[in-house]
C-alpha positions in Angstrom: -5.5 -24.4 -20.0 -7.0 -21.2 -18.7 -9.2 -19.0 -20.8 -7.1 -16.3 -22.3 -9.9 -13.8 -21.9 -10.4 -14.5 -18.2 -10.6 -11.0 -16.6 -11.0 -9.3 -19.7 -13.8 -8.3 -21.9 -14.3 -8.8 -25.5 -17.1 -6.7 -27.0 -18.1 -4.7 -29.9 -16.4 -1.2 -30.3 -18.4 1.8 -29.1 -18.2 5.5 -29.5 -17.4 5.8 -26.0 -14.3 3.8 -26.3 -12.6 6.8 -28.2 -10.6 7.9 -25.4 -9.5 4.4 -24.2 -8.5 3.4 -27.7 -6.6 6.8 -28.4 -4.6 6.0 -25.2 -3.9 2.4 -26.2 -2.6 3.6 -29.5 -0.4 6.4 -27.9 1.1 3.9 -25.3 1.6 1.2 -27.9 2.8 3.4 -30.7 6.2 2.0 -31.0 5.1 -1.5 -30.4 2.5 -1.2 -33.3 4.7 0.9 -35.6 6.4 -2.0 -37.7 2.9 -3.5 -38.4 0.7 -0.6 -38.8 0.4 2.2 -41.4 1.9 5.6 -40.2 -0.7 7.7 -38.6 -1.3 11.3 -38.5 -1.1 12.9 -34.8 -4.8 13.4 -35.0 -5.2 9.6 -35.1 -3.9 9.3 -31.5 -6.3 11.8 -30.1 -9.8 11.2 -28.4 -11.3 13.4 -31.3 -9.4 11.3 -33.9 -10.5 8.1 -32.4 -14.1 9.4 -32.4 -13.8 10.1 -36.1 -12.2 6.5 -36.7 -15.0 4.7 -34.8 -17.8 6.5 -36.3 -16.5 5.7 -39.8 -16.2 2.0 -38.6 -19.7 2.0 -37.0 -21.1 3.2 -40.3 -19.4 0.1 -41.9 -20.7 -2.2 -39.4 -24.1 -0.8 -40.0 -23.7 -1.5 -43.7 -22.6 -4.9 -43.1 -19.0 -4.4 -44.4 -17.2 -4.6 -41.0 -17.3 -6.3 -37.6 -15.3 -4.6 -34.9 -14.4 -5.3 -31.2 -12.2 -4.2 -28.5 -10.7 -6.1 -25.5 -10.8 -4.4 -22.4 -9.1 -4.9 -19.1 -11.2 -2.8 -16.7 -11.6 0.6 -18.8 -8.2 0.0 -20.7 -8.1 -1.3 -24.3 -5.6 -4.1 -24.5 -6.5 -5.4 -27.9 -8.3 -4.8 -31.0 -10.2 -7.2 -33.5 -11.6 -6.4 -36.9 -13.3 -8.4 -39.7 -13.2 -6.1 -42.6 -14.0 -6.0 -46.3 -16.9 -8.5 -45.8 -18.0 -9.5 -49.4 -21.2 -11.2 -50.0 -22.5 -12.8 -53.2 -20.6 -15.5 -54.6 -17.3 -14.7 -52.7 -18.7 -14.7 -49.0 -15.3 -13.5 -47.8 -13.8 -11.3 -45.3 -10.3 -10.1 -44.1 -9.1 -10.4 -40.4 -7.1 -7.9 -38.6 -6.0 -7.6 -34.8 -3.3 -6.3 -32.6 -2.6 -6.8 -29.0 -1.0 -4.3 -26.7 2.7 -4.8 -25.7 1.8 -5.4 -22.1 -0.4 -8.4 -23.1 1.5 -10.2 -25.9 2.0 -14.0 -25.3 -1.0 -14.5 -23.2 -3.2 -16.1 -25.9 -5.3 -13.2 -26.5 -4.7 -13.0 -30.3 -5.8 -16.8 -30.5 -8.8 -16.1 -28.5 -9.7 -13.0 -30.9 -9.0 -15.2 -34.0 -11.2 -17.8 -32.8 -14.0 -15.2 -32.1 -13.7 -13.8 -35.6 -14.0 -17.4 -37.1 -17.0 -18.0 -35.1 -18.7 -14.9 -36.0 -17.6 -15.0 -39.7 -19.4 -18.4 -39.7 -22.2 -17.0 -37.9 -22.6 -14.3 -40.6 -22.5 -17.1 -43.5 -19.3 -16.2 -44.8 -17.4 -19.2 -46.5 -13.8 -17.9 -46.1 -11.7 -15.6 -43.8 -8.3 -14.4 -45.0 -5.5 -12.6 -43.2 -2.2 -11.0 -44.4 0.9 -10.7 -42.4 4.4 -9.2 -43.1 6.8 -12.0 -43.8 8.8 -11.4 -40.6 5.8 -11.5 -38.3 6.2 -15.2 -37.1 4.0 -14.7 -34.2 0.9 -13.7 -36.1 1.7 -16.5 -38.6 1.9 -19.0 -35.8 -1.5 -17.9 -34.4 -3.2 -18.1 -37.7 -1.7 -21.6 -38.4 -3.0 -22.8 -34.9 -6.4 -21.9 -36.0 -6.2 -23.8 -39.2 -5.4 -21.0 -41.5 -3.4 -22.2 -44.6 -0.6 -20.0 -46.4 -1.7 -19.6 -50.1 0.6 -17.2 -51.4 2.6 -13.9 -51.0 1.6 -10.5 -52.3 4.4 -8.2 -53.2 4.0 -4.7 -52.1 0.4 -5.4 -51.0 0.2 -2.8 -48.0 1.7 0.5 -47.3 2.9 -0.3 -43.6 5.6 1.6 -41.6 6.0 4.1 -44.4 6.8 1.8 -47.2 5.1 -0.6 -49.6 5.5 -4.1 -47.8 5.0 -7.6 -49.1 2.5 -9.8 -47.3 2.2 -13.5 -46.7 -1.5 -14.6 -47.5 -3.6 -17.2 -45.3 -7.1 -18.2 -45.6 -9.3 -20.4 -43.7 -12.3 -22.2 -45.3 -15.0 -21.9 -42.9 -17.7 -24.2 -44.4 -19.0 -25.6 -47.7 -22.5 -23.9 -47.5 -23.5 -22.9 -51.0 -23.4 -19.1 -51.8 -26.5 -17.2 -52.3 -27.3 -15.5 -55.6 -24.8 -13.1 -57.0 -25.8 -9.4 -56.3 -26.5 -7.4 -59.5 
């Protein structure tokens, strides 16, 4: 099977990606609308993305987030985040990703999920979790192929597409290494 990322570049997000990200969000607004929170018009601008990336890079610097883009040339075609990194006795994080409408079905989501698994393990995390809308069968299939296990449902967990929406909860246990001491 060919590598899903052949001809693409998966790398950490940079401030210089603001214009390409704004364009990707504009072009994919309808495609992403059912799965994303409603966004202000500013979010879809270069300036709005500079603000978003700056916030995210601060969280990266503080060890709370890992953030990547997938590029085809200079166009963003996918986004990957490991969010809410928690240390101490939990050693867990949340996974989030999207793929541009033009690139769905090419295996990019699976390649990104595997990258996130590898990175989370490198960070010494024990567990990675993900949540999907109940009707998002494609994302659930990607998670299951990467050994994520459904462990529950959370009613009205996230405010997505203008309303509180239920989520199907998945997790993958990465390793059995012991946790470090709890942070006071």
